[in-house]
C-alpha positions as CSV (number, residue, x, y, z in Angstrom):
1,M,73.7,85.7,91.6
2,L,72.5,84.8,88.0
3,T,72.8,88.3,86.7
4,A,76.3,88.8,88.3
5,T,77.6,85.5,86.8
6,L,76.2,86.1,83.2
7,A,77.7,90.0,83.7
8,F,81.4,88.5,84.6
9,A,81.1,85.8,81.8
10,G,80.5,88.4,79.3
11,V,83.2,91.0,80.6
12,A,85.7,88.1,81.2
13,A,85.1,86.9,77.6
14,L,85.9,90.2,76.0
15,I,88.9,90.1,78.0
16,N,89.9,86.8,77.2
17,L,89.6,87.3,73.4
18,T,91.9,90.4,73.5
19,P,95.3,89.4,71.8
20,G,97.8,89.4,74.5
21,L,101.0,87.3,76.0
22,D,99.2,84.2,76.6
23,T,97.4,84.0,73.1
24,L,101.0,84.6,71.3
25,L,102.4,81.7,73.9
26,V,99.7,79.6,72.4
27,V,99.9,80.6,68.5
28,R,103.6,80.3,68.6
29,T,103.7,76.9,70.4
30,S,100.7,75.6,68.3
31,V,103.0,76.3,65.0
32,T,106.4,75.2,66.4
33,H,105.3,72.1,68.1
34,G,101.9,71.3,66.5
35,R,98.5,71.3,68.1
36,T,99.2,68.9,71.1
37,G,102.3,71.5,72.1
38,G,100.0,74.5,72.1
39,R,97.3,72.8,74.0
40,A,100.2,72.0,76.4
41,A,100.9,75.7,76.6
42,A,97.8,76.4,77.2
43,A,96.9,74.0,80.2
44,G,99.9,75.9,81.7
45,I,98.3,79.2,81.5
46,I,95.2,77.6,82.8
47,T,97.0,76.2,85.9
48,G,98.5,79.5,86.6
49,C,94.6,81.2,86.3
50,L,93.4,78.5,88.5
51,A,96.2,79.6,91.0
52,W,95.8,83.2,91.0
53,G,92.2,82.6,91.4
54,L,92.5,80.4,94.5
55,A,94.9,82.9,95.8
56,T,92.5,85.9,95.1
57,A,89.8,83.6,96.9
58,V,92.1,83.5,100.1
59,G,93.3,87.0,99.8
60,L,96.8,86.5,99.0
61,T,96.7,88.4,95.9
62,A,96.3,91.6,98.0
63,L,99.6,91.3,98.8
64,L,100.7,92.9,95.5
65,T,99.1,95.8,95.8
66,A,99.9,96.3,99.6
67,S,103.5,95.3,99.0
68,R,105.6,97.2,96.7
69,L,108.5,94.8,97.2
70,A,106.6,91.9,96.8
71,Y,105.1,93.4,93.2
72,D,108.5,94.3,92.0
73,A,110.0,91.2,92.8
74,L,107.3,89.2,91.1
75,R,107.3,91.6,88.2
76,I,111.2,91.5,87.8
77,A,111.2,87.6,87.9
78,G,108.3,87.7,85.3
79,A,110.4,90.1,83.0
80,G,113.5,88.0,83.4
81,Y,111.8,85.1,82.4
82,L,110.2,86.4,79.2
83,A,113.4,87.5,78.2
84,W,114.8,84.2,78.6
85,L,112.0,82.5,76.5
86,G,112.8,85.5,73.9
87,L,116.3,85.1,73.6
88,S,115.9,81.3,73.5
89,A,113.5,81.5,70.4
90,L,116.1,83.8,68.8
91,W,119.0,81.1,69.4
92,R,117.0,78.4,68.3
93,C,116.1,80.1,65.2
94,R,119.8,80.8,64.4
95,R,121.0,77.5,65.3
96,Q,118.2,75.8,63.3
97,K,119.5,78.3,60.3
98,E,122.5,77.1,60.6
99,H,121.6,73.8,60.7
100,D,119.4,73.7,57.6
101,G,122.2,75.3,55.6
102,Q,124.6,72.3,56.4
103,K,122.0,69.6,55.3
104,R,120.6,71.3,52.4
105,P,122.0,69.7,49.4
106,K,122.6,72.1,46.7
107,G,119.5,72.7,44.6
108,V,117.3,70.8,46.7
109,A,114.6,72.7,48.9
110,L,114.2,71.4,52.3
111,T,110.9,70.6,53.8
112,A,109.9,70.0,57.6
113,T,108.3,66.7,58.0
114,S,107.2,64.8,61.4
115,D,109.9,62.1,61.0
116,E,112.6,64.8,61.6
117,K,111.6,64.8,65.3
118,P,113.5,62.3,67.5
119,A,111.7,59.9,69.5
120,G,110.7,61.2,72.9
121,S,110.5,65.0,71.4
122,F,107.2,65.0,71.6
123,A,106.9,64.2,75.5
124,S,109.6,66.8,76.3
125,G,108.0,69.3,74.0
126,R,104.8,69.2,75.8
127,G,106.2,69.6,79.2
128,S,108.3,72.8,78.1
129,A,105.4,74.1,76.5
130,F,103.2,73.7,79.7
131,R,106.2,75.0,82.0
132,A,106.5,78.2,79.4
133,G,102.5,78.8,79.8
134,L,102.5,78.2,83.5
135,G,105.6,80.4,84.0
136,T,104.5,83.5,81.9
137,N,101.2,83.4,84.1
138,L,102.4,83.0,87.4
139,L,105.2,85.3,86.9
140,N,103.2,88.0,85.8
141,P,102.0,90.1,88.7
142,K,99.2,92.0,86.4
143,A,97.4,88.4,86.2
144,G,97.3,88.5,89.8
145,I,96.1,92.3,90.1
146,F,93.4,91.4,87.2
147,Y,91.9,88.8,89.5
148,M,92.2,90.8,92.3
149,S,90.4,93.9,90.8
150,L,87.6,92.0,88.3
151,I,86.3,89.8,90.3
152,P,85.3,91.3,93.6
153,Q,83.4,93.6,91.7
154,F,81.1,90.8,90.5
155,I,80.5,89.3,94.0
156,P,76.8,90.3,95.1
157,H,76.4,91.6,98.3
158,G,76.2,89.1,101.0
159,A,77.3,86.0,98.7
160,P,80.2,83.6,100.3
161,V,83.4,85.5,99.0
162,F,85.7,82.3,98.7
163,G,82.6,80.3,97.2
164,T,82.0,83.0,94.5
165,T,85.3,83.7,93.6
166,L,86.1,80.1,92.9
167,L,82.9,80.0,90.7
168,L,83.6,83.0,88.9
169,T,87.4,81.8,88.4
170,A,86.1,78.4,86.7
171,I,83.7,80.6,84.6
172,D,87.2,82.2,83.1
173,V,88.8,79.2,83.0
174,I,86.4,77.5,81.0
175,E,86.3,80.3,78.6
176,L,90.1,80.5,78.3
177,A,90.1,76.5,77.6
178,L,87.7,77.1,74.7
179,W,89.6,79.9,73.2
180,Y,92.7,78.5,73.1
181,W,91.3,75.1,71.8
182,V,90.3,77.3,68.8
183,V,93.7,79.3,68.6
184,S,95.7,76.0,68.9
185,S,93.4,74.3,66.2
186,A,93.8,77.5,63.8
187,A,97.4,77.7,64.4
188,S,98.2,74.3,64.0
189,V,96.6,73.9,60.7
190,L,98.7,77.1,59.1
191,S,101.8,75.1,60.5
192,E,100.4,72.1,58.8
193,R,100.3,74.2,55.3
194,A,103.1,76.2,55.7
195,T,106.0,73.3,56.2
196,R,108.8,75.0,55.0
197,P,111.3,75.6,57.5
198,S,112.0,79.4,56.8
199,F,108.3,80.0,58.0
200,R,108.8,78.2,61.3
201,R,112.2,80.1,61.8
202,R,110.3,83.6,61.0
203,M,107.7,82.6,63.4
204,E,110.4,81.9,66.1
205,Q,111.7,85.3,65.3
206,L,108.6,87.3,65.7
207,S,107.7,85.6,68.9
208,G,111.3,86.1,70.4
209,V,111.1,89.6,69.4
210,T,107.8,89.9,70.9
211,F,108.5,88.1,74.1
212,L,111.4,90.4,74.3
213,G,109.0,93.5,73.8
214,F,106.7,92.0,76.8
215,A,109.6,91.6,79.2
216,A,110.6,95.1,78.6
217,H,106.9,96.7,79.1
218,L,106.7,94.4,82.2
219,L,110.2,95.4,83.5
220,L,109.6,99.6,82.8
221,A,105.8,99.2,83.9
222,D,104.4,101.0,87.3
223,R,101.7,99.2,89.0
224,A,99.0,101.6,87.7
């Protein structure tokens, strides 16, 4: 059991460290909303992983491979959500650019400060970040198939499937939490040093286009 657990921890760590949609979301949110926002997005992603792990333990993720309709419905919903995130990021970038152009006096450079955010925006920002992380994870059928295909390979013969699945899910979640803590900290430091609004707009543009790319990939990709 110990050997299988350590082997899974190593494989999961390699997969978790590979840049992807979830890491992009944490980086983008940390840059635009600070460390707290990035960790809220990470918390949403981790909550989604816990849900997929529990679904795998009780056998629900098998529906994604057994039913083409269920897989396609989740895939289309996920692609639509990613497209909405991407278009929203591009729209915010455009609105912010117009707003900055109207506010900036002639010859005066505009910089972002923490005082520019209205009271209560931090709480709403954390909530939006959490929902974005949760939505991108739960609406991605490949996340469910990942858990369903990887975890069973590391369950020793004769071990309780439900309990072992939850144990391996917990290991994966702990690794993700540590990784996202590092990512959010590094990205927020970059955000604090690059305080020009133009940098944040470029980050929104990049993330918006990337989200749209992930949406197209998810929409066009087959189960295989």
